[in-house]
N, C-alpha and C positions, 0 to 999 in steps of 0.2 A: 577150446583152448582158453586158459585163464589169462586175465589181464594182469599186467605188472604195475604195481603202485609202489613207488619208492618213498612215499610220505611216511615220515617217522610216526609210529603209533605208540601211544601210551595208554595204559589202563585197558587192556584188551580182556574181554571176558573169556576165560579158558574154555567154556562150553561152546563158544562160537568158532573155535579153531578147528578146522577140518584136517589140515595137513601142516606139518612143520618141515622146513628144508634147512639143514645145517650144512654150510659150505666152509671149509677151512683150507688154508694153505700153510705148509710148514717149510721153514728154511733152516738149514744147519750151517752155522758159522764155524767152519773148520778151524780157523786160526785160534779160537778160544774154546771150542768144543761146546758152544751153546746152541740151543734150538729156539726159534721164535716162530710165531704163527700170526696169521690174520684170520678173521672169522666174520661170517654174516649169518644171520638167522632170518628167514622169511616165513611168514605164516600165510596160509590160504584160508580166506573167509569169504563165503558166498562167491567162490570162483575168482576172487581177486587176491593177488599176492601183495603182501605188505611187509616191507623190511622193518623188523622190530629191533634187531641187534646188529651193530657194526663195530667190530674191534679191529682197528687198522694194524696194530703192531704190539705184540706182547710176548714176553719170555714164557716158555713152557714147552715141554717135550711130550712125546707119546700122545695120549688122549686128553691131555690137559685142556685142550680147546673145548672139549665136551663139558667139562665142569665149569669153565668160564661161561660157556653158552647158557648153562643152567642158572648161574648166578645172575647174568644179565637178563635172561628171559623172566626170571622170578620177579624182577623189578617191574616189568611190563604188565605182568598179571597180578601185581600187588601181593606177592607172597614172599618177598625178600626176607621177612623176619621169621620165617618158618625154619626151625632148627633142622628138620629132616632133609631140607634141600641142600645144606652145606656139604660139599664134596660129592654131590650127586651128578650123574650124567643126564643131560637133557634128553638124549636118545632113549635112555631107560625110563625116565619120567614119562615121556610120551607113550611108550609101549605100555607102561603100567596104567596109564589113564586112557587107553584105547584111542590114541591119536596117531594117525599114520605119520611116520617120520622117515625122511630120507636124509642120510648123512654121507657126506663125501669129504675126503681129505686128499690133497694133492701135495706132494713134495716138490718144491721148486728149487732151482739151482742158484738163483740170484735173489738178494734181498729186495731189490726193486720189483720183483715179481710177486711179492706179498701184496 
C-alpha cells in the first residue's frame, strides 16, 4: 500500500511519475445554468502519493477539469510553455506517455461539496 504525502511538489521529473490520479467534483448551479468544479491531481513516485495540483473552485463544464489538470500539471513538470499542451487532456497525455492514469469525476448536489 502506498503512502500518502500531501506536501506540494514542484519541478517533478516526468520520468519518475509511475501513476497519475485525477479526481474532480462537478456542481451544477441550476439558478444560472453554470457548472463549476474542483480538482486534485496526485502522482505516485516510488510508492508515495504526492499532491501536485489542487484547484478548489473553477467554472467549467463537461471534461474541462481535464484540460485545467493538464495546464496545472504542465507547470509542475516544467512544460507549461509547450504549445502542444494547450487544450490537451491530462488523461490523454498520460496514456500517450505510457503513464498509468486513473481519472474520476463525481457530480455533487451542493456547492459546499466541491
